[in-house]
Residue, then its C-alpha position, 0 to 999 in steps of 0.5 A: x502008226x499015225x496015232x503014235x506019231x500024233x502022240x509022240x510029243x505028249x509021250x515025251x512030255x510025260x517022260x520028262x515029267x516022270x523023270x522030274x518026279x523021280x528025281x524029287x522022290x529020290x532027293x536027287x535034285x542036285x544032278x544037273x545032267x538028269x534035270x537038264x535031260x528032263x527039261x530037254x525032253x519036255x521042250x522037245x516034246x512040246x515043240x514036236x507036239x505042236x509041229x506034228x499035230x499041224x502036219x498030221x491029219x486024220 
């Protein structure tokens, strides 16, 4: 469980990046809802990665 929590931020960043890549591949770059959610996932992932790795030690 600790390893999943420790990697949660990285997983969220990767999901956000995959959403952005999928939008680009399907030429759906004018939908602000999808792009905003990908941006939010990336930012939340970055913040959670920093916070969780400070508090969780092996």
